[in-house]
C-alpha positions as CSV (number, residue, x, y, z in Angstrom):
1,M,-126.4,95.7,66.7
2,L,-122.6,95.0,66.4
3,N,-121.1,92.2,68.4
4,T,-117.9,93.9,69.7
5,D,-117.0,90.9,71.7
6,S,-116.5,88.7,68.7
7,K,-112.9,87.7,67.8
8,D,-113.6,88.7,64.2
9,F,-114.7,92.3,65.1
10,V,-112.4,95.0,63.8
11,P,-113.1,98.5,65.1
12,P,-113.9,101.1,62.3
13,I,-110.9,103.3,63.3
14,T,-108.6,100.2,62.9
15,R,-110.0,99.6,59.4
16,I,-109.4,103.2,58.4
17,L,-105.8,103.0,59.7
18,N,-105.2,99.7,57.9
19,L,-106.5,101.2,54.6
20,K,-104.2,104.2,55.0
21,T,-101.2,102.0,55.7
22,K,-102.0,99.9,52.6
23,K,-102.3,103.1,50.5
24,K,-98.9,104.2,51.7
25,Y,-97.4,100.9,50.8
26,W,-98.8,101.2,47.3
27,I,-97.2,104.7,47.0
28,H,-93.8,103.2,47.7
29,I,-94.4,100.2,45.4
30,G,-95.7,102.4,42.6
31,L,-92.7,104.8,42.8
32,F,-90.3,101.8,42.8
33,L,-91.9,100.4,39.7
34,L,-91.9,103.8,37.9
35,T,-88.2,104.2,38.9
36,F,-87.5,100.7,37.6
37,I,-89.1,101.7,34.2
38,T,-87.2,105.0,34.0
39,T,-83.9,103.5,34.9
40,T,-84.4,100.7,32.4
41,F,-84.9,103.3,29.7
42,A,-81.9,105.2,30.9
43,G,-79.9,102.0,30.9
44,V,-80.7,101.4,27.3
45,E,-79.8,105.0,26.3
46,W,-76.5,105.0,28.2
47,T,-75.3,101.6,27.1
48,T,-76.4,101.6,23.5
49,G,-76.5,105.2,22.6
50,S,-80.0,104.8,21.1
51,L,-82.7,107.3,21.9
52,G,-85.6,104.9,21.0
53,P,-88.1,103.7,20.1
54,Y,-87.1,100.5,21.8
55,S,-88.0,96.9,21.1
56,F,-88.5,94.4,23.9
57,E,-85.0,92.9,23.2
58,M,-83.6,96.4,23.4
59,L,-85.2,97.0,26.8
60,L,-83.6,93.9,28.1
61,K,-80.2,95.5,27.6
62,G,-81.2,98.2,30.1
63,L,-81.8,95.7,32.9
64,P,-78.2,95.3,34.1
65,Y,-78.1,99.1,34.6
66,S,-81.5,99.3,36.2
67,F,-81.0,96.4,38.6
68,S,-77.5,97.7,39.6
69,I,-78.6,101.3,40.3
70,L,-81.7,100.2,42.2
71,F,-79.5,97.8,44.3
72,I,-77.3,100.7,45.3
73,I,-80.1,103.1,46.1
74,T,-82.1,100.5,48.0
75,C,-79.1,99.5,50.1
76,H,-78.4,103.2,50.9
77,E,-82.0,103.9,52.0
78,F,-82.6,100.7,53.9
79,G,-79.3,101.4,55.8
80,H,-81.0,104.6,57.1
81,Y,-84.3,102.7,57.6
82,F,-82.9,99.9,59.7
83,A,-80.7,102.2,61.8
84,A,-83.8,104.3,62.5
85,K,-85.7,101.2,63.5
86,Y,-82.8,100.1,65.8
87,H,-83.0,103.4,67.7
88,R,-86.9,103.2,67.8
89,V,-87.2,106.2,65.5
90,E,-90.3,105.9,63.3
91,A,-89.4,106.2,59.6
92,T,-91.1,105.7,56.3
93,L,-90.1,103.2,53.7
94,P,-88.1,104.7,50.8
95,Y,-89.8,107.0,48.4
96,Y,-88.0,106.2,45.1
97,I,-87.8,109.2,42.7
98,P,-88.2,108.3,39.0
99,F,-86.8,110.7,36.3
100,P,-88.0,110.2,32.8
101,P,-85.7,110.6,29.8
102,I,-85.7,114.2,28.6
103,L,-84.0,115.0,25.3
104,G,-80.9,117.0,25.7
105,F,-80.4,116.2,29.4
106,L,-78.0,113.8,31.0
107,N,-80.3,111.4,32.7
108,F,-79.6,108.5,35.1
109,G,-83.3,107.5,35.2
110,T,-83.7,108.5,38.9
111,M,-82.9,111.2,41.4
112,G,-82.4,108.6,44.1
113,A,-84.7,107.9,47.0
114,V,-85.5,109.4,50.4
115,I,-86.9,108.2,53.6
116,K,-88.6,110.5,56.2
117,T,-88.3,110.2,59.9
118,V,-91.7,110.8,61.5
119,S,-90.6,110.9,65.1
120,P,-87.8,113.0,66.6
121,V,-84.2,111.8,66.8
122,K,-83.4,112.5,70.4
123,T,-79.7,111.5,70.8
124,K,-76.5,112.2,68.9
125,K,-75.7,108.5,68.8
126,A,-79.0,107.8,67.1
127,M,-78.5,110.7,64.6
128,F,-75.0,109.5,63.9
129,D,-76.0,105.9,63.3
130,I,-79.0,106.9,61.1
131,G,-76.8,109.3,59.1
132,I,-73.8,107.0,58.5
133,A,-75.7,103.7,57.9
134,G,-77.0,104.9,54.5
135,P,-73.8,106.0,52.9
136,I,-71.9,103.0,54.3
137,A,-74.4,100.5,53.0
138,G,-74.6,102.3,49.7
139,F,-70.9,102.5,49.4
140,I,-70.5,98.7,50.0
141,A,-73.1,98.1,47.3
142,T,-71.2,100.4,45.0
143,L,-68.0,98.6,45.6
144,I,-69.7,95.3,44.8
145,I,-71.0,96.7,41.5
146,L,-67.7,98.3,40.6
147,I,-65.5,95.3,41.3
148,Y,-67.9,93.1,39.3
149,G,-67.7,95.6,36.5
150,F,-63.9,95.8,36.5
151,L,-63.6,92.0,36.5
152,N,-66.1,91.6,33.7
153,V,-65.2,94.2,31.1
154,P,-66.2,92.9,27.7
155,G,-63.7,92.9,24.8
156,E,-63.2,95.6,22.2
157,E,-66.0,94.1,20.1
158,Y,-68.5,95.4,22.6
159,I,-67.7,99.1,21.9
160,L,-67.3,98.4,18.2
161,A,-70.9,97.1,18.1
162,I,-72.0,100.5,19.5
163,H,-69.4,102.7,17.6
164,P,-68.3,100.8,14.5
165,D,-65.9,103.6,13.7
166,Y,-64.3,103.5,17.2
167,N,-60.8,102.6,15.9
168,T,-60.8,105.0,13.0
169,P,-58.7,108.3,13.1
170,E,-61.9,110.3,12.6
171,Y,-63.7,109.0,15.7
172,G,-64.3,111.7,18.3
173,T,-63.1,114.5,16.1
174,T,-66.5,116.2,15.6
175,G,-69.3,117.2,17.9
176,L,-69.3,117.1,21.7
177,Q,-67.6,114.6,23.9
178,L,-68.9,113.4,27.3
179,V,-66.2,112.3,29.8
180,F,-66.8,111.0,33.3
181,G,-64.3,112.5,35.7
182,D,-62.0,110.0,37.5
183,T,-61.8,109.6,41.2
184,I,-59.1,108.3,43.5
185,L,-61.1,105.2,44.3
186,F,-62.2,104.4,40.7
187,S,-58.5,104.6,39.5
188,F,-57.3,102.5,42.4
189,L,-59.9,99.7,41.8
190,K,-59.1,99.8,38.1
191,Y,-55.4,99.3,39.0
192,L,-56.2,96.4,41.3
193,F,-58.7,94.5,39.2
194,V,-58.0,95.2,35.5
195,D,-55.3,93.5,33.6
196,G,-53.3,96.2,31.9
197,S,-52.8,94.0,28.8
198,I,-56.5,93.8,28.0
199,F,-58.7,96.4,26.4
200,F,-60.3,98.9,28.9
201,P,-62.5,101.8,27.7
202,P,-61.4,105.4,28.3
203,M,-63.4,107.6,30.6
204,S,-65.2,109.1,27.6
205,E,-66.8,105.7,26.9
206,I,-67.4,104.4,30.5
207,Y,-71.1,105.2,30.3
208,H,-71.6,102.4,27.7
209,Y,-70.7,99.8,30.4
210,P,-73.6,99.4,32.8
211,F,-71.8,98.1,35.9
212,L,-68.9,100.6,35.5
213,C,-71.4,103.4,34.8
214,V,-73.6,102.6,37.8
215,G,-70.5,102.1,40.0
216,W,-69.2,105.5,39.0
217,F,-72.6,107.1,39.6
218,G,-72.7,105.4,43.0
219,L,-69.4,107.1,44.0
220,L,-70.8,110.4,42.8
221,I,-74.0,110.0,44.9
222,T,-71.9,108.9,47.9
223,A,-69.8,112.0,47.6
224,M,-72.8,114.3,47.2
225,N,-74.5,112.8,50.3
226,M,-71.3,112.9,52.4
227,I,-70.6,116.6,52.0
228,P,-70.6,117.8,55.7
229,V,-73.4,120.3,55.3
230,G,-76.7,120.8,57.1
231,Q,-79.0,117.7,57.0
232,L,-77.0,115.8,54.4
233,D,-75.7,112.4,55.7
234,G,-72.3,114.1,56.0
235,G,-73.9,116.9,57.9
236,H,-75.5,114.5,60.4
237,I,-72.1,112.8,61.0
238,S,-70.2,116.1,61.3
239,Y,-72.7,117.6,63.7
240,T,-72.7,114.6,66.0
241,M,-68.9,114.2,65.9
242,F,-67.7,117.8,66.3
243,G,-70.6,119.7,67.9
244,E,-72.8,122.6,66.6
245,K,-70.1,125.3,66.4
246,N,-67.4,123.2,64.8
247,H,-69.8,121.6,62.4
248,F,-71.0,124.9,61.1
249,T,-67.4,126.0,60.5
250,V,-66.8,122.8,58.6
251,A,-70.0,123.3,56.7
252,V,-69.1,126.8,55.6
253,I,-65.6,125.6,54.4
254,A,-67.2,122.7,52.4
255,F,-69.8,125.1,50.9
256,V,-67.1,127.6,49.8
257,F,-65.1,124.8,48.1
258,L,-68.2,123.5,46.4
259,F,-69.2,126.9,45.3
260,I,-65.7,127.6,43.8
261,F,-65.8,124.3,41.9
262,G,-69.2,125.2,40.6
263,I,-68.4,128.7,39.5
264,S,-65.2,127.4,37.8
265,G,-67.1,124.7,36.0
266,F,-69.9,127.1,35.0
267,A,-67.4,129.7,33.6
268,D,-65.5,126.9,31.8
269,S,-68.6,125.7,30.1
270,M,-70.1,129.1,29.3
271,L,-66.8,130.6,27.9
272,E,-65.8,127.3,26.3
273,L,-62.4,127.4,27.9
274,N,-62.1,123.6,28.0
275,M,-59.9,123.8,31.1
276,N,-62.0,121.0,32.7
277,I,-61.8,122.5,36.2
278,G,-64.9,122.1,38.3
279,W,-68.4,121.3,37.3
280,S,-71.5,123.6,36.9
281,G,-73.5,120.9,38.7
282,W,-71.6,121.7,41.9
283,L,-72.9,125.3,41.7
284,L,-76.5,124.0,41.5
285,W,-75.9,121.6,44.3
286,A,-74.3,124.4,46.4
287,L,-77.3,126.7,45.9
288,I,-79.7,123.9,46.8
289,L,-77.7,123.2,50.0
290,Y,-77.6,126.9,50.9
291,F,-81.3,127.8,50.3
292,F,-83.1,124.5,51.0
293,V,-81.0,122.1,52.9
294,K,-79.3,124.9,54.9
295,L,-75.7,124.9,56.1
296,K,-76.6,124.7,59.8
297,H,-77.7,121.4,61.3
298,P,-80.9,121.6,63.6
299,P,-79.8,121.3,67.2
300,I,-80.2,118.1,69.2
301,A,-80.7,118.5,73.0
302,D,-78.0,115.9,73.8
303,S,-74.5,116.6,75.0
304,E,-73.3,113.0,75.4
305,P,-70.3,112.3,73.1
306,V,-70.8,109.6,70.4
307,G,-67.8,107.6,71.6
308,N,-64.5,106.5,70.2
309,T,-65.9,103.7,67.9
310,R,-68.4,106.0,66.2
311,M,-65.7,108.7,65.9
312,L,-63.5,106.2,64.1
313,L,-66.3,105.3,61.8
314,G,-67.0,108.9,61.2
315,Y,-63.4,109.6,60.1
316,I,-63.6,106.5,57.8
317,S,-66.7,107.9,56.2
318,F,-65.0,111.2,55.4
319,I,-62.1,109.3,53.9
320,I,-64.6,107.5,51.7
321,F,-66.0,111.0,50.8
322,I,-62.5,112.2,49.7
323,L,-61.8,109.0,47.7
324,S,-65.2,109.2,46.0
325,F,-65.2,112.9,45.2
326,A,-64.5,114.2,41.7
327,P,-64.0,118.0,41.3
328,S,-65.0,117.6,37.7
329,P,-67.3,114.5,37.6
330,I,-68.9,115.3,34.2
331,I,-66.9,117.0,31.5
332,I,-68.5,118.0,28.2
333,T,-66.0,119.3,25.7
334,S,-65.8,120.1,22.0
335,A,-64.2,117.1,20.2
336,G,-60.5,117.5,19.5
337,Y,-59.6,119.2,22.8
């Protein structure tokens, strides 16, 4: 006979729930560790240009990239998480999404992370706060990484160790060239923090510099999340600021622009026009938004305005979106163009 009056007695249902909770924690931890591994491999590939196999010393070179990108992703997702907790909305811990290196594909080692709300968001203020907390936290983390990267650019010997022929006339005249598209904010920070008299790599070599590469990637992810469509972070903010009807109008306009940039980039790459206008990735993202995320935000039965302070923060977040957005973030051209 069980002594249910004992202080040490734990009901069977409680044990089952505790086991389930522990199992969920291990899922989050496991995905984080897998993402750490895949981002470390990606970091070695981006910064050294080597496709493996890698020695232990080689893998260490991927750690600055891995730590930096996980820092940005973690700040973003826990921004959402703590905002949800503040409004008493139940949410999961982040599910990190690893992405293994695949030959022939541009790979940043991860597809980000997601959290899931498991109880309804009942007010616009809560939805606004949960929506904006992630990109703001991630953006601040991105700024930290970028500023550190701009202030600590290694000398020309760094790029020469990767490309010994970097200063020769023949360098870059054959094969394909990968160029990261500039943004208003990237250029502005470079102007503020980089001494014009010292060596600074062109945008076709930025990916070899882990902090600049991750910072640039952080701006891209910020822009992708802040598009004011559906249930993206920008969609949550737009819906709570402008209401259902106006939000849908804004979402359609944003989708059209994204679709145009995508079609332009796709045509440019397929026809080898080398006009460098748009990016085919925007077309894929536009289709994902249209068919899966949806343009329209699910309704919230709350008519109370979010207030002036939140409106101001919302406008600031959209300014961040504009400063971080690159119409042509990734350009692949034939060398010589």
